[in-house]
C-alpha positions in Angstrom: 36.5 15.8 -8.5 33.6 15.0 -10.5 34.0 12.0 -10.4 34.3 12.8 -6.5 30.3 13.1 -7.1 29.8 10.7 -9.2 31.0 8.1 -6.8 28.8 10.3 -3.5 26.1 10.7 -5.9 26.1 6.7 -6.3 25.9 5.3 -2.4 23.6 7.5 -1.7 21.6 5.2 -4.2 22.7 2.3 -3.7 23.0 1.6 0.2 26.1 0.9 2.1 26.0 -0.5 5.7 27.0 3.3 7.4 24.1 4.4 6.3 22.1 2.9 8.8 18.6 4.5 8.2 17.9 3.2 4.4 17.0 0.1 3.6 14.2 -2.5 3.9 15.5 -5.6 4.9 15.1 -9.2 5.0 14.6 -10.2 7.9 15.5 -14.1 7.6 18.5 -12.2 5.4 20.1 -10.2 8.0 24.0 -10.4 7.5 26.7 -9.6 10.1 27.2 -6.1 8.9 23.5 -5.2 9.4 23.0 -6.4 12.6 26.0 -5.2 13.7 24.8 -1.7 12.8 21.7 -2.1 14.2 23.7 -3.1 17.8 25.1 0.1 17.4 22.3 2.1 16.8 20.9 0.6 20.0 19.1 -2.7 19.5 19.1 -4.7 22.7 17.9 -8.5 20.9 19.4 -10.5 19.3 19.1 -12.0 15.7 17.3 -14.8 16.9 14.5 -12.8 18.5 13.8 -11.3 15.7 12.8 -13.6 13.4 13.5 -17.9 13.5 12.2 -20.3 11.7 11.9 -22.6 14.6 11.2 -20.8 18.3 8.4 -17.5 18.9 10.3 -14.6 17.9 9.2 -11.1 17.0 8.3 -11.9 13.0 5.3 -13.8 14.9 3.5 -10.9 16.3 3.6 -9.0 12.9 0.6 -9.6 10.6 0.3 -8.5 6.9 -3.2 -7.2 6.9 -5.5 -7.9 4.2 -2.5 -8.0 1.7 -2.6 -4.4 1.5 -1.8 -3.0 5.0 0.0 -4.1 7.8 -0.5 -5.2 11.6 0.9 -6.1 14.9 -0.7 -8.5 17.6 -1.3 -7.3 21.1 -2.9 -10.0 23.2 -3.4 -13.3 23.6 -6.8 -13.4 22.5 -5.3 -12.2 18.9 -6.6 -8.6 18.8 -4.3 -7.1 15.6 -3.6 -3.1 15.8 -3.7 -1.8 12.3 -4.4 1.9 10.9 -7.8 3.3 10.5 -7.2 3.9 6.6 -6.5 0.2 6.7 -9.8 -0.5 8.2 -11.6 2.0 7.0 -12.9 -0.1 4.2 -14.1 -2.6 6.4 -15.8 0.0 8.9 -17.2 1.5 5.4 -19.1 -1.8 5.2 -20.8 -1.8 8.5 -21.7 1.4 8.9 -25.1 2.8 7.6 -26.6 6.5 8.4 -28.7 5.3 11.8 -25.6 3.8 13.2 -22.9 6.0 11.5 -19.3 4.4 12.0 -17.4 5.9 9.9 -18.8 9.1 12.3 -19.5 7.9 15.6 -16.5 5.1 15.8 -17.4 2.2 16.8 -16.9 -0.4 19.9 -18.3 -3.7 20.5 -18.4 -4.2 24.4 -18.6 -8.2 24.2 -16.9 -10.3 21.9 -20.7 -11.7 20.5 -20.6 -7.8 19.4 -17.4 -7.8 16.9 -18.2 -7.7 13.5 -16.8 -10.2 10.9 -15.7 -9.0 7.6 -15.4 -11.9 5.3 -12.9 -10.2 2.5 -10.0 -9.7 5.1 -7.0 -12.0 6.3 -4.1 -12.2 7.7 -1.2 -13.7 7.1 1.5 -15.0 9.7 5.3 -15.7 8.1 7.0 -18.6 9.2 9.9 -18.9 7.4 11.7 -18.3 4.0 13.9 -19.9 1.7 16.5 -19.4 -0.6 15.3 -20.8 -4.4 17.8 -18.4 -6.7 19.4 -21.8 -7.7 16.1 -23.7 -8.1 14.5 -21.3 -10.0 16.9 -20.3 -12.3 18.0 -24.1 -12.9 14.6 -23.9 -15.6 16.9 -21.4 -17.5 18.5 -22.2 -20.8 20.8 -20.4 -21.9 19.3 -20.3 -25.6 16.0 -18.8 -23.9 15.1 -15.7 -25.2 13.7 -13.2 -22.9 10.0 -14.2 -23.3 10.4 -17.5 -22.7 13.4 -17.3 -20.0 10.0 -15.5 -17.9 7.8 -18.5 -18.7 10.2 -20.8 -17.5 10.9 -18.6 -14.3 7.2 -18.3 -13.4 5.9 -21.7 -13.3 9.1 -22.6 -11.2 7.8 -19.9 -9.0 4.7 -21.9 -9.8 5.4 -25.2 -9.0 7.6 -24.5 -5.8 5.0 -22.2 -3.6 2.4 -25.2 -4.9 4.6 -27.8 -3.2 4.0 -26.0 0.3 0.5 -26.3 0.4 0.5 -29.8 -0.6 2.0 -30.7 2.0 0.0 -28.7 4.6 -3.7 -27.0 3.6 -3.1 -24.6 6.1 0.2 -23.2 4.6 0.5 -20.9 1.5 3.8 -20.5 -0.2 5.2 -17.6 -2.1 8.5 -17.5 -4.1 9.0 -13.7 -4.7 11.7 -12.1 -7.0 14.7 -9.9 -5.6 17.0 -7.9 -7.2 14.9 -7.2 -10.1 15.1 -11.1 -11.3 18.1 -11.9 -9.8 17.4 -13.8 -7.1 14.4 -15.6 -5.5 12.9 -16.5 -2.0 10.7 -18.6 -0.8 7.8 -17.6 1.8 5.8 -19.9 3.6 3.1 -18.5 5.0 -0.5 -18.7 7.6 -3.8 -17.3 6.3 -6.2 -16.5 8.8 -9.7 -15.6 7.3 -11.7 -14.8 9.8 -11.2 -11.2 11.6 -13.7 -9.5 13.4 -14.0 -5.2 13.8 -13.1 -5.3 17.5 -12.8 -1.5 17.9 -12.6 2.5 15.4 -11.7 5.6 16.7 -14.4 8.7 14.8 -12.9 9.3 11.4 -12.4 12.6 13.3 -9.8 11.2 15.3 -8.3 8.3 12.7 -8.7 10.6 9.9 -8.1 14.0 11.4 -6.5 16.0 9.0 -8.3 14.7 6.0 -6.7 15.3 2.5 -5.0 18.7 3.7 -2.7 16.6 5.9 -2.2 13.4 4.1 1.6 12.7 3.4 2.3 16.4 5.2 4.0 16.4 9.5 3.5 18.1 11.3 0.4 15.7 12.2 -1.9 14.7 14.3 -4.5 12.0 13.1 -5.0 8.4 15.6 -4.5 6.7 13.1 -5.5 3.2 13.9 -7.5 0.5 13.9 -8.2 -2.6 16.8 -9.3 -6.6 14.7 -9.4 -9.3 17.1 -8.5 -12.7 15.1 -10.8 -15.8 14.8 -9.4 -19.5 14.3 -11.6 -22.9 15.7 -11.6 -24.5 18.5 -7.8 -26.2 17.5 -6.2 -22.4 17.1 -6.1 -23.5 13.4 -7.4 -21.0 10.9 -11.0 -21.5 9.7 -13.6 -19.7 7.3 -16.1 -17.5 9.8 -18.1 -19.7 12.1 -19.9 -17.9 15.1 -18.5 -21.0 17.0 -14.9 -19.8 16.0 -12.9 -18.6 19.4 -10.7 -16.1 19.8 -6.9 -17.2 17.9 -4.2 -17.8 20.5 -0.7 -15.7 18.3 3.1 -17.8 18.6 4.5 -14.6 20.0 2.7 -11.4 21.7 4.4 -7.8 21.3 4.6 -5.7 24.4 3.6 -2.2 24.9 5.7 0.8 25.8 4.6 3.2 27.7 7.5 4.5 28.1 7.5 6.6 25.2 11.4 7.5 23.1 13.8 11.2 23.0 15.3 12.4 20.3 17.9 10.1 19.3 16.5 6.4 20.3 16.4 3.5 18.5 13.2 2.4 16.4 13.2 0.0 13.9 9.4 -0.8 12.0 8.8 -4.2 10.9 5.9 -5.1 8.2 4.9 -5.6 4.8 5.8 -2.6 2.4 4.6 -2.8 -1.1 7.1 -1.9 -3.4 9.4 0.3 -3.9 12.0 0.9 -7.5 15.1 2.2 -5.7 17.1 0.4 -8.5 15.9 1.8 -11.2 16.9 3.3 -14.6 16.8 6.8 -15.3 14.5 6.0 -18.0 11.8 3.9 -16.1 12.0 6.9 -14.0 11.4 9.5 -16.6 8.1 7.0 -18.4 6.5 7.4 -14.2 6.7 10.8 -14.0 5.0 11.2 -17.4 2.8 8.2 -18.1 0.7 6.7 -14.8 2.2 9.4 -12.4 0.2 12.2 -14.2 -2.6 9.9 -15.6 -3.8 9.4 -11.8 -3.0 13.2 -11.0 -5.2 14.6 -13.8 -7.9 11.9 -14.3 -8.4 11.3 -10.6 -8.0 15.2 -9.9 -10.7 15.0 -11.7 -12.9 12.2 -10.5 -12.6 12.9 -6.8 -13.5 15.9 -7.2 -17.6 15.2 -8.6 -17.3 12.1 -5.4 -15.8 14.5 -3.4 -18.7 17.9 -3.8 -20.9 14.9 -3.4 -19.9 13.1 -0.3 -20.1 17.1 1.5 -23.5 17.4 0.1 -24.8 14.4 1.6 -24.7 11.5 4.2 -25.4 8.7 2.3 -23.0 9.7 -0.3 -20.1 10.4 1.9 -20.9 7.0 3.5 -21.2 4.8 0.2 -18.1 6.6 -1.1 -15.9 7.2 1.7 -13.9 4.0 1.2 -13.6 4.2 -2.4 -12.4 7.9 -2.4 -10.0 7.2 0.5 -8.1 4.6 -1.7 -8.2 6.7 -4.7 -6.6 10.2 -2.9 -4.4 8.7 -1.3 -2.3 7.6 -4.8 -3.3 10.7 -6.4 -1.7 13.4 -3.9 1.6 10.7 -3.7 2.0 10.8 -7.4 1.7 14.7 -6.8 4.2 14.6 -4.3 6.1 12.4 -5.8 6.3 13.9 -9.6 7.1 17.3 -7.0 10.4 15.1 -4.8 11.5 13.6 -8.1 12.6 17.7 -9.6 13.3 19.5 -6.7 15.7 17.1 -5.9 17.6 16.5 -9.1 16.3 12.8 -8.9 16.9 12.1 -12.5 20.1 14.2 -12.8 21.6 12.2 -10.0 20.1 8.6 -11.4 22.4 9.6 -15.2 25.2 10.6 -13.4 25.2 7.6 -11.9 24.7 5.4 -14.6 27.6 7.4 -16.5 29.6 6.1 -13.9 28.5 2.7 -14.6 29.2 2.9 -18.0 32.7 3.7 -17.9 33.4 0.8 -15.8 31.1 -1.6 -18.5 34.0 -0.1 -20.8 37.3 -0.9 -18.4 36.0 -4.6 -17.7 36.6 -6.7 -20.8 33.9 -9.5 -19.5 31.4 -6.9 -18.9 32.3 -5.5 -21.9 31.3 -8.5 -23.9 28.0 -8.3 -22.4 26.7 -5.3 -21.9 28.5 -2.9 -23.9 25.1 -2.0 -25.6 23.0 -2.0 -22.2 21.9 1.6 -21.8 21.5 2.0 -25.6 19.2 -0.4 -26.0 17.4 0.2 -22.4 16.5 3.2 -24.0 15.4 2.1 -27.2 13.0 -0.3 -25.4 12.0 2.7 -23.6 11.4 4.8 -26.1 9.6 2.1 -28.8 6.6 2.0 -26.4 6.5 5.6 -24.9 3.3 6.2 -26.3 1.5 3.1 -26.3 2.5 3.2 -22.4 1.4 7.1 -21.9 -2.2 6.2 -23.2 -2.0 3.0 -21.5 -1.8 4.6 -18.5 -5.1 7.7 -19.2 -6.9 4.5 -20.6 -7.0 2.5 -17.4 -7.8 5.9 -15.2 -10.4 6.6 -17.1 -12.2 3.6 -18.6 -10.8 0.9 -15.8 -10.8 3.1 -12.7 -13.1 6.4 -13.4 -16.7 4.9 -14.6 -18.4 2.2 -11.7 -20.2 1.1 -14.4 -17.9 -0.3 -16.3 -15.5 -1.8 -13.7 -18.9 -3.9 -12.0 -19.5 -5.2 -16.0 -15.9 -6.4 -15.9 -16.7 -8.2 -12.7 -19.7 -9.6 -14.7 -18.0 -10.7 -17.6 -14.9 -12.6 -15.7 -17.8 -13.9 -13.9 -17.2 -17.9 -12.5 -20.3 -19.9 -11.6 -18.3 -23.4 -11.9 -15.2 -21.9 -9.4 -14.6 -23.0 -6.1 -17.6 -22.1 -3.9 -15.5 -19.5 -1.5 -14.3 -18.0 -4.5 -17.8 -17.6 -6.0 -19.8 -16.5 -3.0 -17.0 -14.2 -2.3 -17.2 -12.8 -6.3 -20.3 -12.2 -5.8 -20.7 -9.9 -2.0 -18.0 -8.2 -3.6 -20.8 -7.1 -6.8 -23.6 -6.8 -4.9 -21.6 -4.2 -2.8 -20.2 -3.0 -5.6 -23.7 -2.2 -6.7 -25.0 -1.2 -3.7 -22.0 1.7 -3.6 -23.2 3.0 -6.5 -24.9 6.0 -7.0 -25.4 6.2 -11.1 -26.4 10.1 -11.0 -23.3 10.1 -9.9 -20.8 8.0 -12.1 -22.8 8.9 -14.7 -21.0 12.5 -14.3 -17.9 10.5 -13.4 -17.9 9.1 -17.3 -18.6 12.5 -18.8 -15.4 13.9 -17.3 -13.4 11.1 -18.1 -14.1 10.7 -21.6 -13.6 14.8 -21.5 -10.4 14.2 -20.3 -8.7 11.1 -21.4 -9.5 12.5 -24.9 -7.6 16.0 -24.1 -4.3 13.9 -22.9 -4.4 10.7 -25.9 -3.1 11.3 -29.4 -6.4 10.6 -31.5 -5.0 7.2 -32.0 -5.5 5.9 -29.4 -9.4 6.8 -29.1 -11.9 3.9 -28.5 -15.0 3.4 -30.7 -17.2 4.9 -28.4 -15.4 8.6 -30.0 -16.5 7.3 -33.2 -20.3 6.7 -31.4 -20.4 9.8 -30.0 -19.7 11.9 -32.4 -21.7 10.1 -35.4 -24.3 8.9 -33.1 -24.8 11.9 -30.5 -23.7 14.7 -32.5 -20.8 14.8 -29.7 -22.3 15.0 -26.5 -20.6 13.2 -24.1 -23.5 13.0 -21.7 -26.4 12.4 -23.9 -24.1 9.0 -24.8 -23.4 8.5 -21.3 -27.2 9.1 -20.2 -28.5 6.3 -22.9 -26.3 3.9 -22.3 -27.1 4.2 -18.3 -30.7 4.4 -19.7 -29.9 1.0 -22.3 -27.8 -1.2 -19.7 -29.3 -3.7 -16.7 -27.1 -3.1 -14.6 -28.1 -0.5 -13.4 -31.2 -2.4 -12.2 -32.1 -4.3 -9.1 -33.6 -5.7 -11.8 -30.8 -6.8 -13.5 -28.3 -7.2 -10.8 -31.1 -10.0 -9.8 -30.8 -12.0 -13.0 -27.3 -12.4 -13.8 -27.2 -13.2 -10.1 -29.8 -16.1 -10.7 -28.2 -16.8 -13.4 -31.6 -16.1 -15.8 -31.7 -17.9 -19.2 -33.4 -15.1 -20.6 -31.0 -12.4 -19.6 -28.9 -12.0 -22.7 -25.6 -11.0 -20.4 -23.5 -10.0 -24.1 -26.8 -7.5 -25.5 -26.1 -5.1 -22.5 -24.5 -2.0 -24.0 -22.4 -1.7 -20.8 -21.3 -5.2 -20.9 -20.5 -4.8 -25.0 -18.5 -1.8 -23.8 -16.5 -4.1 -20.7 -15.6 -6.3 -24.0 -14.4 -3.6 -26.2 -12.6 -1.7 -23.2 -10.7 -4.9 -22.6 -10.5 -5.4 -26.5 -8.1 -2.3 -26.4 -6.6 -3.0 -23.4 -5.4 -5.8 -25.3 -4.3 -4.3 -28.2 -2.0 -2.2 -26.5 -0.5 -4.7 -24.2 0.5 -6.4 -27.6 1.9 -3.6 -28.8 4.4 -2.9 -25.6 4.9 -6.6 -25.4 8.3 -6.5 -27.9 9.6 -3.4 -25.8 8.3 -4.4 -22.1 10.0 -7.7 -22.3 13.3 -5.9 -23.8 12.7 -3.4 -20.8 12.4 -6.1 -17.9 15.6 -7.4 -19.5 17.9 -4.9 -19.6 16.4 -3.2 -15.8 17.9 -7.3 -14.5 21.1 -6.3 -16.1 21.4 -3.2 -14.6 20.7 -3.8 -11.4 22.9 -7.0 -11.7 26.5 -4.8 -13.0 25.8 -2.4 -10.1 25.8 -5.3 -7.6 28.7 -6.4 -9.3 30.8 -3.1 -9.6 30.3 -2.2 -6.0 30.4 -5.9 -4.8 31.3 -5.0 -1.1 28.3 -2.9 -1.2 25.8 -4.0 1.5 22.6 -3.9 -1.0 18.9 -4.3 0.3 16.5 -6.0 -2.6 13.5 -3.4 -3.1 10.0 -4.1 -1.6 8.0 -6.5 -2.9 5.1 -7.4 -0.3 7.5 -9.5 1.6 8.2 -9.0 5.2 11.1 -6.2 5.8 12.6 -4.8 8.8 13.9 -1.1 8.5 15.5 1.1 11.0 17.0 3.9 12.5 16.0 6.8 14.9 13.4 8.7 15.7 14.4 11.9 14.2 13.6 15.7 13.6 14.4 17.3 10.1 14.6 20.7 8.6 12.1 21.1 5.6 13.9 23.6 3.7 15.9 26.3 4.7 14.9 28.5 8.5 12.6 25.7 9.8 13.0 23.1 12.0 9.9 20.1 12.4 10.4 19.1 16.0 10.3 14.7 16.1 7.0 14.7 17.8 3.2 16.4 18.2 1.1 16.8 21.4 -3.4 16.9 21.7 -2.4 20.7 21.6 -1.9 20.9 18.2 -5.2 19.1 18.1 -6.6 21.6 19.8 -5.0 24.8 17.2 -6.2 22.6 14.1 -9.5 22.6 14.5 -9.2 26.0 16.1 -7.7 27.7 12.9 -9.7 26.1 10.2 -13.0 26.5 11.7 -15.7 25.5 8.6 -13.2 23.0 7.6 -15.1 19.7 7.0 -11.4 17.8 7.4 -10.7 19.6 11.2 -14.3 18.9 12.6 -14.0 16.8 15.7 -16.9 16.4 18.2 -16.8 18.7 21.3 -16.5 15.5 23.9 -13.6 14.4 22.3 -13.0 18.1 22.1 -13.5 18.5 26.0 -11.4 15.0 26.6 -8.3 16.3 25.4 -8.7 19.7 26.3 -8.8 18.4 30.3 -5.2 18.0 30.7 -6.2 14.0 32.6 -4.1 11.9 30.5 -3.1 9.6 33.0 -0.4 7.4 32.9 -0.5 7.7 28.7 1.1 10.7 29.4 4.3 12.1 28.8 7.5 13.3 31.3 5.5 16.7 30.9 2.6 15.0 31.4 1.8 16.3 27.6 -0.2 13.2 25.6 1.8 12.8 22.5 -0.5 12.1 20.1 2.4 11.1 16.4 6.3 10.9 16.1 8.5 10.6 13.3 11.8 8.4 12.5 14.4 8.0 10.2 12.9 4.4 9.5 12.4 2.9 5.6 9.1 2.9 4.5 6.7 2.9 1.8 2.8 1.6 1.0 2.1 -1.3 2.5 4.1 0.0 6.1 0.6 1.1 7.0 -0.5 -0.3 10.2 3.5 -1.7 10.8 4.8 -2.3 13.8 7.3 0.7 16.0 9.5 -1.2 18.3 12.1 0.0 20.6 15.0 -1.6 21.5 14.0 -4.3 23.4 10.9 -5.4 21.2 8.4 -3.1 22.5 5.8 -1.6 20.5 6.1 2.1 20.2 3.6 2.8 17.9 2.1 2.3 14.4 3.4 3.7 10.8 0.9 5.3 9.0 2.6 7.9 7.2 6.0 9.3 5.0 6.2 13.2 5.1 5.9 15.4 1.5 9.0 16.2 1.0 10.5 13.1 0.5 7.7 12.1 -1.5 10.1 10.4 -4.4 11.1 8.1 -1.8 9.9 4.9 -3.6 12.8 5.9 -5.7 15.3 7.2 -3.8 15.9 7.6 0.0 17.6 10.9 1.6 18.5 10.7 4.9 18.4 14.4 5.9 14.8 14.7 5.2 12.7 11.0 4.5 11.0 10.0 7.9 7.9 7.8 8.9 5.4 8.7 10.6 3.6 7.0 13.6 0.9 7.3 16.1 1.7 7.1 19.5 0.5 3.6 20.8 -0.8 5.6 24.3 -2.8 7.9 22.6 -4.4 4.6 21.1 -4.4 3.8 24.3 -6.1 6.5 25.4 -8.5 7.1 23.1 -9.5 3.0 23.7 -10.1 3.3 26.8 -10.9 7.7 27.6 -12.6 8.2 24.7 -14.2 4.6 23.9 -14.4 3.7 27.2 -13.2 0.2 26.8 -11.0 -0.6 30.0 -11.7 -4.4 28.6 -9.2 -4.1 25.6 -6.4 -2.2 27.5 -6.8 -5.1 30.3 -6.1 -8.0 27.6 -2.5 -6.9 26.3 1.3 -6.9 27.7 1.8 -3.8 28.7 5.2 -3.3 29.5 6.2 -1.3 33.7 7.3 1.5 33.0 11.0 2.8 34.1 
């Protein structure tokens, strides 16, 4: 019975073909088993309609949006749907108190009114290619792990560089899969002129804010609309008023028929990263170090930011985007640690590893190579544990908390001699960071971070500033921070101007903020050097573990961990039972918006403009209503997603757009480590709600007319 239990546990961690809901599959490497399962669930498209390197296919409608989200092309003139939180930074950058697009939304009534975003790009995947043999051909048996890593990295860069050498409009990137046991080349084409077309008010796009983040039931209209521009030959081009809308290879058709429970649903996008094959030692380190550091330090920082944002509209606009990004990962870490404990993931992982140990001992070839695998891996993690923990808190406290330090590091690393495009973008980034900085708030954050770091790490990991604070400021962190900001020229427009204009009389290394930045980089380097040897062994051990599991279960249908490359996940629209006595439906409606507003009077997370409430109360939803005459807002499926999937297209069995993925659910926050089919859900915003808001609230019917809407059944 014990062995049977262990085998069942293993199956929970490593996908079987029958576990149709689990997996982020490579489109260019879909095997017969996976295709068969998709067909059995209801897919009505052939594999070459999903992915083809030679002719237009569904993958040509899906983009990596800015390198941090996903999006889908929905018109012949290059309109792209993505999430509101993916476009949030762009909306914030265009907002001022006098035209607050965060609060009121934005609509471009004509092409001329569409707003450029020089920092944005979209990336189309053209093809993928297995280059494992070529990459690993550079590895010699005599190499140690560092030498192996260097050889592999060099070959990956060579192969990727060959692509752009042949065609300057293309980008070639080689990524590692299965812990570094396989390597695939992805060939992309980037478009750098991406303009904001439509953004709903935050009361729609961020409805529920932190309260509802990662939580179902959800009623958030998390969408934004952008347009891709190209030159007159439909080729990539830098922003220019003379550019024209891009005409894509493939446009995603939109379905107004909706879905039912059990309907086939697939998600196509660019998930960031998962650690499904990570050892129990790695999971434990993640929980106690990086996750806990984010929870502790960001919690302190965000409390200060939120207080001041609620007090002042100007601060709210300045800090909205960075608060949103910070709080998203903060709550994710809280949920992940909670789920790991509640679901007993460490215990399940250890059971699987025990079974793998037995298999290794029973197979002479494996025993010869891997007998010490787990002993060595455990020791390697142990040897870097304390430094790794200190570094996690160090990064959160000093590199992500006080923005003056971030500004100093950007200036310190700036290269005026680089490519013109890079220099211009870098200068713009520095100016924007300064313009969105409130010095009094930042000083308070710095003081809080100093105290938090000291309370969480061993004294051996305290940087030199703590000695300075003790000796010169009588232990008063606030006095030290006040002095630092008073004496740094980077806190003044004059100082920033002197740097930007390369004033030769400005001795940048004499600035105390720059000196502090150097000290921080030096300490970070020292921490990395202390961890170099054990980290090298950790990488080796995790790679060997990944390979051993795949050999042990050679008949299984394994998918690789997400790594920011295009992936397909599939399953069905489905509700779930989060705990005993509770059952969640598979969709929400506009009634829920009205109920939450009424139940949370005075809570800014649920404030909605009267005209929106009136629109939703009217019941006049036209062709966007479901069969009951209701307006569905969000829905859930058991598609397997993670960060980076935000804005991913959710398609029906015919490849028609149902909505946009934007979140996971609280009960399954450990999903980056373990997929739990009974409770893990992908939350999407219904495309009908998107079109309703665009047409009825935004009065932008001209945008809806561009879309390729499939005939209703």
